[in-house]
C-alpha positions as CSV (number, residue, x, y, z in Angstrom):
1,M,-10.3,-25.0,12.8
2,A,-10.6,-21.2,12.8
3,N,-11.2,-21.0,16.1
4,A,-8.4,-22.7,17.1
5,V,-5.8,-20.7,14.8
6,S,-7.2,-17.0,15.5
7,R,-4.8,-16.5,18.5
8,D,-2.3,-17.1,16.2
9,A,-4.1,-15.1,12.7
10,L,-1.8,-13.3,10.6
11,N,-2.1,-11.1,8.0
12,I,-0.2,-12.8,4.9
13,L,0.2,-11.5,1.5
14,I,-0.1,-13.7,-1.2
15,V,2.2,-13.2,-4.6
16,D,1.5,-15.6,-7.5
17,D,0.2,-15.1,-10.8
18,N,-2.0,-18.2,-11.3
19,T,-5.1,-16.3,-10.2
20,D,-6.5,-19.6,-9.1
21,A,-4.3,-21.2,-7.2
22,A,-3.8,-17.7,-5.2
23,H,-7.6,-17.5,-4.5
24,M,-7.6,-20.8,-3.5
25,L,-4.7,-20.0,-0.9
26,S,-6.4,-17.0,-0.2
27,M,-9.8,-19.0,1.1
28,L,-8.1,-21.7,2.7
29,L,-6.1,-19.3,4.8
30,E,-9.3,-17.4,5.6
31,L,-11.2,-20.1,6.7
32,E,-8.1,-21.2,9.0
33,G,-8.5,-17.6,10.5
34,H,-5.9,-15.6,8.9
35,S,-6.5,-12.0,7.0
36,T,-5.2,-12.3,3.4
37,V,-4.2,-9.9,0.5
38,V,-3.7,-11.6,-2.8
39,A,-1.5,-10.1,-5.3
40,H,-1.0,-11.2,-8.8
41,D,2.1,-10.2,-10.1
42,G,5.5,-8.3,-8.4
43,L,4.6,-4.4,-8.6
44,D,0.9,-5.1,-7.1
45,A,2.5,-6.9,-4.0
46,L,5.0,-3.8,-3.8
47,E,2.0,-1.8,-4.1
48,A,0.2,-4.0,-1.2
49,A,3.3,-3.8,0.9
50,S,3.3,-0.3,0.6
51,A,-0.1,-0.2,2.4
52,A,-0.3,-2.4,4.6
53,R,2.1,-4.4,7.1
54,F,2.4,-8.3,6.8
55,D,3.5,-10.9,9.4
56,A,4.2,-13.4,6.7
57,V,4.6,-13.4,2.4
58,L,3.9,-16.6,0.1
59,L,5.8,-15.6,-2.4
60,D,5.6,-17.6,-6.4
61,L,9.2,-17.7,-7.6
62,G,8.4,-18.6,-11.3
63,M,6.2,-15.0,-12.4
64,P,6.8,-13.1,-15.4
65,V,8.4,-9.6,-15.5
66,M,9.1,-9.6,-11.6
67,D,10.4,-13.1,-10.5
68,G,10.1,-14.1,-6.8
69,F,13.6,-13.8,-6.4
70,Q,13.3,-9.9,-7.4
71,V,10.4,-9.4,-5.4
72,A,11.8,-11.2,-2.2
73,A,14.7,-8.6,-2.8
74,A,12.6,-5.0,-3.5
75,L,9.3,-6.3,-0.2
76,R,13.0,-7.0,1.9
77,E,13.9,-2.9,1.2
78,L,10.2,-2.0,2.0
79,D,10.0,-4.0,5.5
80,P,12.6,-6.7,6.5
81,A,9.9,-8.0,8.9
82,P,7.9,-10.2,7.3
83,A,8.3,-13.8,7.0
84,L,9.5,-14.9,3.0
85,I,7.5,-18.5,2.8
86,A,8.5,-20.2,-1.0
87,C,5.3,-21.3,-2.5
88,T,6.9,-22.7,-6.3
89,A,6.8,-25.5,-8.4
90,W,10.6,-25.3,-8.2
91,S,12.3,-28.1,-6.2
92,D,15.4,-28.3,-7.3
93,P,18.5,-28.8,-4.7
94,Q,19.5,-25.2,-6.1
95,T,16.7,-23.5,-6.1
96,R,16.0,-24.4,-2.3
97,R,19.8,-23.3,-1.6
98,R,19.2,-19.8,-3.3
99,T,16.1,-19.4,-0.5
100,E,17.6,-20.7,2.3
101,S,20.5,-18.3,1.7
102,L,18.2,-15.1,0.9
103,G,16.3,-15.7,4.1
104,F,13.1,-17.3,3.2
105,R,11.3,-19.0,6.6
106,A,10.1,-21.9,4.1
107,H,10.6,-23.3,0.7
108,L,7.0,-25.1,0.0
109,V,6.6,-26.8,-3.3
110,K,3.3,-26.9,-5.1
111,P,0.8,-28.1,-4.8
112,V,1.3,-27.1,-1.3
113,G,0.0,-29.4,1.1
114,L,-2.2,-28.1,4.2
115,R,0.3,-29.1,6.9
116,S,3.1,-28.0,5.2
117,L,1.8,-24.6,5.5
118,Q,0.1,-25.0,8.8
119,H,3.7,-26.0,9.9
120,A,5.1,-23.2,7.9
121,L,2.9,-20.5,9.1
122,G,3.0,-21.5,12.9
123,A,6.5,-21.3,12.8
124,V,6.1,-17.7,11.8
125,A,3.4,-17.2,14.7
126,A,5.6,-18.5,17.4
127,G,8.1,-15.8,16.2
128,K,5.4,-13.3,16.1
129,D,4.5,-13.9,19.7
130,T,7.8,-14.2,21.1
131,A,8.7,-10.1,19.2
132,H,5.5,-8.7,20.9
């Protein structure tokens, strides 16, 4: 499947304090043809975003020290361009409204299905194509 996706390959920052989940997501996305960087907390995410440009950020919301909303706000100050996609266990309507109001492109609930992830990233890639 990597060949089908390669022309729409994205540079993706994965931010999740669950090490295993983050690395599995990274491996899956790399098999799909994307480039990934993994950060396990908000500070690492900000450091990564300062060092490289990303098309999308897959962001866990429930992290210690800096939650995903705080990370999103700080990332937006560094670079407003990357698409924010929530990847979280929080599925309540209030959290969904909050991610929507903060400009997240998608709100995916863990465990995230491959089709949902492909759909969200496909929309990001389509927007990237029209921006160039």
